[in-house]
Steps between C-alpha positions, in 0.01 A plus 500: 500500500635845414442834672186576297286226663351422847421144582203369688458146623213246518360702793403790271141602426438779257220736590298618206649813349740533800811374664585143619394399850578181695275192457574146381402466142749323267822325459645754252756759557390833356725799408393862453641723225626843588452629145176437294529257213508612135155377435316709772473828308346340194264295707379806697440679175297208357291480820430875471404473139200296615328805635433597131280199437136594463206280596446202262858525387497129414162529315360245745388745768821535696512770764750784482793432722441625856747783589548355854589157337767682281637670821508167691658310207774765483569467866496120483734483205736742661511288811542175298787681308697526821545125518798344318399241241154635418465588133273759358138401436284527187237765565140467394154630592222269632141507399411590871710820472801369686858500402618154380870390547657179374831325511619206310817359657619168365233242582331739744233761431331750726207706402385770743216763497524802725195681601462849649516394860833325470371149489679263247318204351754256354550166337838322512551216261787258504508305159739237642295422807140614518484402863671834564230697309330754728232765486429759762401863583727692735645841604826326610771499241690211666364224288549695185870568588534125579351389166697764301832417655476120432781353300333344186 
């Protein structure tokens, strides 16, 4: 580890949109970046562009993207960008007016939808072992960090 990272052990829990706190969660060791990754600026810009979508943007009755969802997605992505090993997501809008984020990492994929209250609905899929597949709704970013920092 170099001087630009800080490590956290398996006793780390990541509060949604905040700092790590102590609670048993995982067997992984996490490291924080001191500098934002190259992908963060473009990802934030893509999220902000979703504000321009009008109702029915998909011609199937989709809602315009909720401004609070955009703000929460920016905060979430900024927090996730702090963790070493997390790549930039693809940014989309959902028909419900939320911000969609997706990652494809080797045999893993994670699809998340961020609503205006900071809740994240997500689906994790493991193509190699579907017993690891998981779906949930949370405001705690800990499971997302765990899934996104897995070694494929």
